[in-house]
N, C-alpha and C positions, 0 to 999 in steps of 0.2 A: 859815177855809177857803184855805189857798192855790191860788192859780192856777195850772194846768198849762200847762206850757211845749210844744209841739211840738219834738220835737228838727229843727234845720235841714237840708235836705236839698242837699248842694252837688251844682249840675248842672255839669258839666263842659262848657265852652265853650272854641271856639277862640279863642286869641290874636288877636285883632285891631290893624291900625293903622289910621291916617286918611293918605289922600293928598288933598291940596288942588289944584285947577286952576284955575286965568284962562282962561276961553275965550271965544271970540267968539259974539254970541248965536245966529247963523245956523248955528255950529258944532252949537251946544247942540241948534239945534231937529233937526237933522240926526240926530245921534244919538237923539234923544227919537222918531224918527218909526221909525229902523229899530230900537231897543229896543222899543217899541211893534210891530211888525210881527214880529220874533221872540219877543214874549210875555215878553219878560224887562224888568227893571229896569232904569233907566240905570246904577247902580252895576255888575249883573250884566253888563250887554252890555259896557259898556267894561274890565271886568276879563278879561273873557274874551277880547277883543280886544288887549288889552296883553299878556294872557299868551301868545297865541297870536303876536304878534310879537315876543317878546321869544325866545321857543323858537325860532321861525325863525331870527333873528339869531342866536343863538348857535349852530345846529345848521350853519348855514352857514359860520360861523367857526370850528368844529372842526377838530381838525389831527389826522388819523389815522397815527400810525406803523404801519410794518411793513418787516421785515426783507429782504432785495434777494429771498432765495428765496420767502416769501410773497407779496409783492407782484408777482413772476412767475406764482407761481399762479393770483392772483387776476385776471392781466390775461390770462392763457390761457384761466380762466372765461369772462370778458367776451368774448371773439374767438369761442367754439364757437356754432355756429350754436344757435338754441333747438329744440327739438322741437315743433312743431304740433300745437296741442290739438285733440281732435275737435271742439268750438267753433269753433275758428278755422279748418279745414277747412269745417266747416259755413258760415260766414260768407264766405268765400273763394268757396265754390261757386254762392253767390246771384249775381245780376245787381243790378246797381245799380238805383234807383229810377227814374231816367232810361232806363235802355235794356229795362226792362221794356214790354210792347206795352199 
């Protein structure tokens, strides 16, 4: 009798790489405290914060080009007064907390 073998199932997993950091103990402790409060692992916390910082840095340094007509139209729209919404009207009609009796 020959042993039966089960077909191996391939589980597709995302490719992952390693990032090693040297860190002061006090900074690691700070990150660990914040990660615990956020309910995340240290790695997930650091990766998420790093991703957000990277996206913000790239976004802040993105150059948008527009032809003169498109830029003029864009500036005109920025200069137009916005139409107040019903919610804004309601907020502006209320008295400030320090003005209420």
